[in-house]
C-alpha positions as CSV (number, residue, x, y, z in Angstrom):
1,X,130.9,-69.2,48.3
2,X,129.8,-72.3,46.6
3,X,126.7,-72.5,48.8
4,X,125.7,-68.9,48.0
5,X,126.1,-69.6,44.3
6,X,124.1,-72.7,44.5
7,X,121.3,-70.8,46.3
8,X,121.2,-68.1,43.7
9,X,121.1,-70.6,40.8
10,X,118.3,-72.5,42.5
11,X,116.3,-69.3,43.0
12,X,116.7,-68.2,39.4
13,X,115.8,-71.6,38.1
14,X,112.6,-71.6,40.2
15,X,111.7,-68.2,38.9
16,X,112.2,-69.3,35.3
17,X,110.1,-72.4,36.0
18,X,107.3,-70.2,37.5
19,X,107.2,-67.9,34.4
20,X,107.1,-71.0,32.1
21,X,103.7,-71.9,33.4
22,X,100.9,-71.0,31.0
23,X,98.6,-69.3,33.4
24,X,101.2,-66.8,34.7
25,X,101.2,-64.1,32.0
26,X,97.4,-64.1,31.5
27,X,97.0,-63.7,35.2
28,X,99.4,-60.8,35.2
29,X,97.6,-59.1,32.3
30,X,94.2,-59.5,34.0
31,X,95.5,-58.2,37.3
32,X,97.1,-55.1,35.6
33,X,93.9,-54.4,33.7
34,X,91.9,-54.6,37.0
35,X,94.3,-52.2,38.7
36,X,94.1,-49.7,35.8
37,X,90.3,-49.9,35.6
38,X,90.0,-49.4,39.4
39,X,92.2,-46.3,39.1
40,X,90.0,-44.8,36.3
41,X,86.8,-45.4,38.2
42,X,88.2,-43.9,41.3
43,X,89.3,-40.8,39.4
44,X,85.9,-40.3,37.7
45,X,84.1,-40.7,41.0
46,X,86.3,-38.1,42.7
47,X,86.0,-35.6,39.9
48,X,82.1,-35.9,39.8
49,X,81.8,-35.4,43.6
50,X,80.0,-32.1,43.8
51,X,79.4,-32.1,47.5
52,X,82.6,-30.1,48.1
53,X,81.4,-27.3,45.7
54,X,78.8,-24.7,46.8
55,X,76.4,-24.9,43.9
56,X,73.2,-22.9,44.1
57,X,70.1,-24.2,42.4
58,X,68.6,-22.0,39.7
59,X,64.9,-21.2,39.3
60,X,64.1,-23.4,36.3
61,X,60.5,-22.3,36.3
62,X,61.6,-18.8,35.4
63,X,60.4,-17.0,38.5
64,X,63.8,-15.5,39.2
65,X,65.4,-15.8,35.8
66,X,65.0,-12.5,34.1
67,X,66.9,-13.4,30.9
68,X,64.5,-12.9,28.0
69,X,63.7,-15.9,25.9
70,X,65.3,-16.0,22.4
71,X,62.7,-16.2,19.6
72,X,63.7,-19.2,17.6
73,X,60.7,-19.6,15.3
74,X,60.3,-16.0,14.1
75,X,60.9,-17.2,10.5
76,X,57.9,-19.5,10.8
77,X,55.4,-16.9,11.9
78,X,52.7,-16.0,9.4
79,X,52.1,-12.4,8.4
80,X,48.9,-11.2,10.1
81,X,46.5,-8.3,9.4
82,X,47.8,-5.5,11.6
83,X,44.6,-5.0,13.5
84,X,43.2,-6.4,16.7
85,X,39.8,-7.3,15.1
86,X,40.6,-8.6,11.6
87,X,37.0,-9.8,11.1
88,X,35.8,-6.2,11.2
89,X,38.6,-4.7,9.1
90,X,38.1,-3.4,5.6
91,X,40.8,-2.8,3.0
92,X,39.7,0.6,1.7
93,X,42.6,1.2,-0.7
94,X,44.5,-1.7,-2.2
95,X,48.1,-2.1,-3.2
96,X,49.0,-0.7,-6.7
97,X,50.0,-3.7,-8.7
98,X,51.6,-2.9,-12.1
99,X,50.6,-6.3,-13.3
100,X,47.0,-5.9,-12.2
101,X,43.9,-4.9,-14.2
102,X,43.4,-1.2,-15.2
103,X,40.4,-0.8,-13.0
104,X,42.2,-2.2,-10.0
105,X,45.1,0.1,-10.6
106,X,42.8,3.1,-10.7
107,X,41.3,2.0,-7.4
108,X,44.8,1.8,-5.9
109,X,45.7,5.4,-6.7
110,X,45.7,8.1,-4.0
111,X,45.0,11.7,-4.9
112,X,47.4,14.0,-3.1
113,X,48.8,17.4,-3.9
114,X,46.9,17.5,-7.2
115,X,48.4,14.3,-8.4
116,X,47.5,10.6,-8.3
117,X,50.1,8.5,-6.5
118,X,50.3,4.7,-6.6
119,X,49.5,3.1,-3.2
120,X,52.6,1.3,-1.9
121,X,50.6,-0.6,0.7
122,X,47.1,-1.1,1.8
123,X,44.8,1.3,3.8
124,X,42.8,-0.5,6.4
125,X,39.7,0.8,8.1
126,X,36.9,-0.5,10.3
127,X,33.3,-1.0,9.2
128,X,32.1,1.4,11.8
129,X,34.7,4.1,10.8
130,X,36.0,4.4,14.4
131,X,39.6,4.2,15.6
132,X,41.1,0.8,16.4
133,X,44.2,-0.9,17.8
134,X,47.1,-1.3,15.3
135,X,49.0,-4.5,16.1
136,X,52.4,-5.9,14.9
137,X,51.9,-8.1,11.9
138,X,55.0,-10.1,12.8
139,X,57.5,-10.2,15.7
140,X,60.6,-7.9,15.2
141,X,62.6,-4.9,16.3
142,X,61.3,-1.3,16.1
143,X,63.8,0.6,14.0
144,X,61.8,3.8,13.3
145,X,59.2,5.9,15.2
146,X,58.6,9.2,13.5
147,X,56.1,12.0,13.7
148,X,55.0,13.0,10.2
149,X,52.0,15.2,9.6
150,X,51.6,14.2,5.9
151,X,51.8,10.4,6.5
152,X,50.1,10.6,9.9
153,X,53.2,9.3,11.9
154,X,55.2,6.2,11.0
155,X,56.3,3.1,12.8
156,X,58.8,0.7,11.2
157,X,59.7,-2.8,12.4
158,X,62.5,-5.0,11.1
159,X,61.9,-8.7,11.0
160,X,64.9,-10.0,9.0
161,X,67.8,-8.5,7.1
162,X,66.1,-6.3,4.4
163,X,62.5,-7.2,5.4
164,X,60.5,-4.6,7.3
165,X,56.8,-3.7,7.9
166,X,55.7,-0.1,8.1
167,X,52.6,1.4,9.8
168,X,51.5,4.9,8.8
169,X,48.6,7.1,9.9
170,X,48.8,6.1,13.6
171,X,48.5,8.0,16.9
172,X,49.0,7.2,20.6
173,X,52.2,5.3,19.7
174,X,53.1,2.7,22.4
175,X,56.5,1.6,21.3
176,X,60.0,3.1,20.8
177,X,63.1,2.5,18.7
178,X,65.1,-0.5,19.7
179,X,62.1,-2.3,21.4
180,X,61.5,-5.9,20.7
181,X,57.8,-6.5,19.9
182,X,55.9,-9.7,19.5
183,X,53.3,-10.6,16.9
184,X,49.8,-9.1,17.7
185,X,51.3,-6.6,20.2
186,X,49.5,-3.3,20.2
187,X,51.7,-0.6,18.6
188,X,49.3,2.4,18.4
189,X,45.8,3.6,17.5
190,X,44.6,4.2,13.9
191,X,44.5,7.8,12.9
192,X,44.3,10.1,9.9
193,X,46.8,11.5,7.4
194,X,47.0,14.3,4.9
195,X,48.2,11.9,2.2
196,X,45.0,10.0,2.1
197,X,42.3,12.1,3.8
198,X,39.5,10.2,2.0
199,X,40.4,7.0,3.8
200,X,39.3,8.7,7.1
201,X,40.5,6.9,10.2
202,X,42.8,4.1,9.0
203,X,46.2,2.5,9.1
204,X,48.4,2.4,6.0
205,X,50.3,-0.9,6.1
206,X,53.4,-1.8,4.0
207,X,55.7,-4.8,3.6
208,X,59.1,-4.1,2.1
209,X,62.0,-6.3,1.1
210,X,65.3,-4.6,0.3
211,X,63.4,-1.3,0.1
212,X,60.9,-2.6,-2.5
213,X,57.2,-2.6,-1.5
214,X,55.3,-5.9,-2.0
215,X,51.6,-6.6,-1.9
216,X,50.7,-7.3,1.8
217,X,47.6,-9.2,0.9
218,X,49.8,-11.7,-1.0
219,X,51.7,-12.6,2.2
220,X,49.0,-12.7,4.8
221,X,48.8,-16.1,6.5
222,X,52.2,-17.0,4.9
223,X,55.4,-17.3,6.9
224,X,58.3,-14.9,6.7
225,X,60.4,-17.5,5.0
226,X,58.1,-17.2,2.0
227,X,59.1,-13.6,1.5
228,X,62.7,-14.5,2.2
229,X,62.7,-16.8,-0.7
230,X,60.8,-14.4,-3.0
231,X,62.8,-12.6,-5.7
232,X,61.9,-9.0,-5.6
233,X,63.1,-6.4,-8.1
234,X,62.1,-2.8,-8.3
235,X,60.1,-2.1,-11.4
236,X,60.1,1.6,-12.0
237,X,56.9,1.4,-14.1
238,X,55.1,-0.1,-11.1
239,X,55.8,2.9,-8.9
240,X,55.5,5.7,-11.4
241,X,52.6,8.1,-11.2
242,X,50.2,8.2,-14.1
243,X,51.0,10.4,-17.1
244,X,49.5,13.9,-17.5
245,X,46.7,12.6,-19.8
246,X,45.9,9.8,-17.4
247,X,46.0,12.3,-14.5
248,X,43.4,14.5,-16.3
249,X,41.2,11.5,-17.1
250,X,41.3,10.4,-13.5
251,X,40.5,13.8,-12.2
252,X,37.5,14.1,-14.6
253,X,36.3,10.7,-13.4
254,X,36.6,11.7,-9.7
255,X,34.7,15.0,-10.4
256,X,32.0,13.0,-12.1
257,X,31.7,10.6,-9.2
258,X,31.7,13.5,-6.7
259,X,29.0,15.3,-8.7
260,X,26.8,12.2,-9.2
261,X,25.1,12.3,-5.8
262,X,24.2,16.0,-6.2
263,X,22.8,15.4,-9.7
264,X,20.8,12.5,-8.4
265,X,19.3,14.7,-5.7
266,X,18.4,17.3,-8.3
267,X,16.7,14.7,-10.4
268,X,14.7,13.5,-7.4
269,X,13.7,17.0,-6.5
270,X,12.5,17.7,-10.0
271,X,10.5,14.5,-10.1
272,X,8.9,15.4,-6.8
273,X,7.9,18.9,-8.2
274,X,6.4,17.3,-11.3
275,X,4.4,14.9,-9.2
276,X,3.1,17.8,-7.1
277,X,2.1,19.8,-10.1
278,X,0.3,16.9,-11.7
């Protein structure tokens, strides 16, 4: 018994002497850290091993990927003239601006149904008077396609909440409701309307924010964000038709301008007769 006790005491004393050495505990800490780090690295390597999974490569070039690209810079597109050949386009009737000059306001009135109506957009024609391609001024979603004999058919495109563009007096419409269109995409051909017969073959183009018409020429070559930041309020005076006296005055002016060519011809014919007699 004494021998066994002596052996145990000697073993415990040797263990105590071993742990009293300075290098023992640092060595244990380093070894433990090495074991833990090895385990973490092994786990990461095993979890990232993709050879056991049957992954199929995707066509990054887009040959097989049919998912449409999302337009992320729509707000930075500039409003464009809604015609394919802007250099040959002519604004025949301008936007009726309540803050504009009296002569400009008169020029922006449309005579329809025995009344003068303020033009809520611009009427665009070509120099040669022929039909032309009507294009999207801005990318957006088609929200309205409507046949209208008076306005000459209507296309409406929404670009942002409350901001739309409208195209009237069009024919051979190539888009439908719900379709996503890109800027400069052909929407239709320019046609004619009963509302503004004098304009001939043209497209009536409007830009509206929250239902209020704004001057399109003020936003051409400017981004959608400019109109988003614009504060627009509906001024009733700016959209009211001229008073009865003003209507009569404008009608008299129109008659005088219409009669002017015929009177000139009469003067020329009378002068030619006088020359012959002399």
